[in-house]
C-alpha positions in Angstrom: -80.5 -22.1 22.7 -77.7 -23.7 24.6 -76.4 -20.3 25.6 -79.8 -19.1 26.7 -80.3 -22.3 28.8 -76.9 -21.7 30.4 -78.2 -18.3 31.8 -80.6 -20.1 34.1 -82.7 -17.8 36.3 -80.7 -14.8 35.1 -82.7 -14.8 31.8 -86.0 -13.4 33.0 -87.3 -12.7 29.5 -85.2 -14.6 26.9 -85.2 -14.5 23.1 -87.9 -11.9 22.2 -87.8 -11.4 18.5 -88.9 -8.0 17.0 -91.0 -7.8 13.9 -92.4 -5.1 11.6 -90.5 -2.2 13.3 -91.7 1.3 12.6 -90.0 4.6 13.6 -92.2 7.5 14.8 -90.5 10.8 14.1 -90.8 14.1 16.1 -93.1 15.6 13.5 -95.5 12.6 13.7 -94.5 10.9 10.5 -93.9 7.2 10.5 -91.2 5.3 8.6 -90.9 1.6 8.0 -87.9 0.1 9.8 -85.9 1.2 12.7 -82.9 3.3 13.4 -80.9 0.3 14.6 -80.9 -3.2 13.1 -81.9 -4.8 16.4 -83.7 -8.1 15.7 -84.6 -9.1 19.2 -83.8 -8.8 22.9 -83.2 -10.8 26.1 -83.7 -9.4 29.6 -81.3 -10.7 32.2 -81.3 -9.9 35.9 -77.8 -9.6 37.3 -76.0 -7.6 40.0 -74.0 -5.3 37.8 -73.3 -4.1 34.2 -70.0 -6.0 34.3 -72.0 -9.2 34.9 -74.4 -8.4 32.0 -71.4 -7.7 29.7 -69.8 -11.0 30.7 -73.0 -12.8 29.7 -73.2 -10.8 26.4 -69.6 -11.7 25.5 -70.4 -15.4 25.6 -73.4 -15.1 23.2 -72.8 -17.2 20.0 -74.4 -14.4 17.9 -71.0 -12.7 18.1 -69.3 -15.7 16.4 -71.3 -15.0 13.2 -70.3 -11.4 13.1 -73.3 -10.0 15.0 -73.1 -7.4 17.6 -75.0 -6.8 20.9 -76.1 -3.7 22.7 -76.3 -3.9 26.5 -78.4 -1.4 28.4 -79.7 -1.1 32.0 -83.4 -0.9 32.4 -84.6 2.0 34.4 -87.3 1.6 37.0 -89.9 4.2 36.3 -91.6 5.9 39.3 -95.1 4.7 40.0 
């Protein structure tokens, strides 16, 4: 929580846990679980991917052997 607090206003949607993930396949079948082992997400608003990576590298989850994926959100046309 200290790490999240240190992000200040950059953390626009912090610590969103995921639960009961299902995967929908191209043929319409549904499987329990996900393709990745993602357990949650945080949305940060920064000026660049480098800034987002710097934030991710400071996450204490890495200290316990976890890994993080960093992606840019795409704005969809209205």
